[in-house]
C-alpha positions as CSV (number, residue, x, y, z in Angstrom):
1,M,164.1,88.4,260.2
2,R,167.3,89.9,261.3
3,V,170.0,87.7,263.0
4,V,172.0,89.4,265.7
5,F,175.3,88.2,267.3
6,L,176.3,89.4,270.7
7,N,179.1,88.3,273.0
8,G,177.1,88.8,276.2
9,L,173.7,89.8,277.6
10,P,173.7,93.4,278.7
11,L,170.5,94.3,280.5
12,N,170.6,97.8,279.1
13,M,169.9,96.5,275.7
14,F,166.2,96.1,276.7
15,P,163.8,99.1,276.4
16,S,164.0,101.4,279.5
17,E,160.3,101.7,279.5
18,W,159.9,98.0,280.2
19,G,159.0,98.0,283.9
20,Y,159.4,94.2,284.3
21,F,160.2,91.6,281.7
22,A,161.4,88.0,281.4
23,I,164.3,86.7,279.4
24,Q,164.4,83.1,278.1
25,V,167.8,81.7,277.3
26,I,168.0,78.6,275.1
27,K,171.2,76.6,274.4
28,A,171.7,76.8,270.6
29,T,173.7,74.9,268.1
30,W,175.7,75.8,265.0
31,E,172.8,74.1,263.0
32,D,170.4,76.6,264.6
33,L,172.5,79.5,263.4
34,L,172.7,78.1,259.9
35,R,169.0,77.5,259.8
36,D,168.2,81.1,260.8
37,L,170.9,82.6,258.6
38,A,169.3,80.9,255.6
39,E,166.1,82.8,256.3
40,A,167.6,86.1,257.5
41,S,167.2,89.3,255.6
42,E,170.0,91.0,257.5
43,V,172.9,90.0,259.9
44,K,174.3,92.3,262.5
45,C,177.4,91.5,264.6
46,Y,178.1,93.3,267.8
47,I,181.0,91.0,268.7
48,R,184.3,92.8,268.5
49,H,186.5,89.9,269.6
50,Q,188.4,89.3,266.4
51,A,189.0,85.5,266.9
52,T,185.3,84.9,267.6
53,V,184.3,86.9,264.6
54,Q,186.7,85.0,262.4
55,L,185.3,81.7,263.8
56,L,181.8,82.7,262.9
57,E,182.8,83.8,259.4
58,K,184.6,80.6,258.7
59,H,182.1,78.2,260.2
60,L,179.0,79.9,258.9
61,E,180.6,81.0,255.6
62,I,179.5,84.6,255.9
63,K,181.2,88.0,256.1
64,L,180.6,90.0,259.2
65,Q,181.1,93.7,259.9
66,P,181.5,94.1,263.6
67,S,179.7,97.1,265.0
68,S,180.9,99.2,268.0
69,E,177.4,100.5,268.6
70,L,175.2,99.3,271.5
71,Y,172.5,96.8,270.5
72,K,168.9,97.7,271.4
73,Y,166.6,94.7,271.6
74,D,164.0,94.3,269.0
75,P,161.5,91.4,269.5
76,R,161.6,90.7,265.8
77,D,165.3,89.9,265.9
78,R,166.8,86.5,266.3
79,V,169.4,87.2,269.0
80,Y,172.3,84.8,269.6
81,I,175.0,85.1,272.3
82,V,178.3,83.6,271.2
83,T,180.7,83.5,274.1
84,L,183.9,81.8,275.1
85,K,183.4,78.9,277.5
86,T,186.3,80.0,279.6
87,P,187.1,83.7,279.1
88,Q,190.8,84.4,279.6
89,R,191.0,87.4,281.9
90,G,193.8,89.9,281.2
91,Q,194.7,88.4,277.9
92,E,193.2,88.2,274.4
93,A,192.4,84.8,273.0
94,T,193.8,84.9,269.4
95,E,192.7,81.5,268.3
96,V,189.2,80.1,268.9
97,S,187.7,76.8,267.8
98,V,184.1,75.6,267.7
99,S,184.7,73.7,270.9
100,D,185.8,76.9,272.7
101,V,182.4,78.7,272.4
102,E,178.9,78.4,273.7
103,I,175.9,79.6,271.8
104,Y,172.6,80.8,273.3
105,E,169.4,82.1,271.8
106,I,167.7,84.9,273.6
107,Y,164.0,85.8,273.8
108,A,162.5,88.6,276.0
109,S,159.0,89.7,276.7
110,E,157.7,92.7,278.6
111,G,155.2,92.2,281.5
112,V,155.9,88.5,282.1
113,W,156.4,87.0,285.5
114,L,158.2,83.7,285.9
């Protein structure tokens, strides 16, 4: 399994051939991240906000290589959104603590109506 970190949920990450699909968003914890990282064969980080990346590295005790590529959804991935609770528009947050972020786990399925 591959663990993927994103800072948002861009709809263009899902396959363009999916005519309709459902997205399930689940509130996650740091413990969920640690559990999945213990089983992960690979970790990809698409978060470029340096303070958030540093928080993940410190709290999860891993080294991340942020990618500037666009993530394309793969149902085999374990996708986590790590985002600031209160984004600061027009300025860069240089220090981020565990209490400053929210974590969500994302699942998507094609052809599902809610």
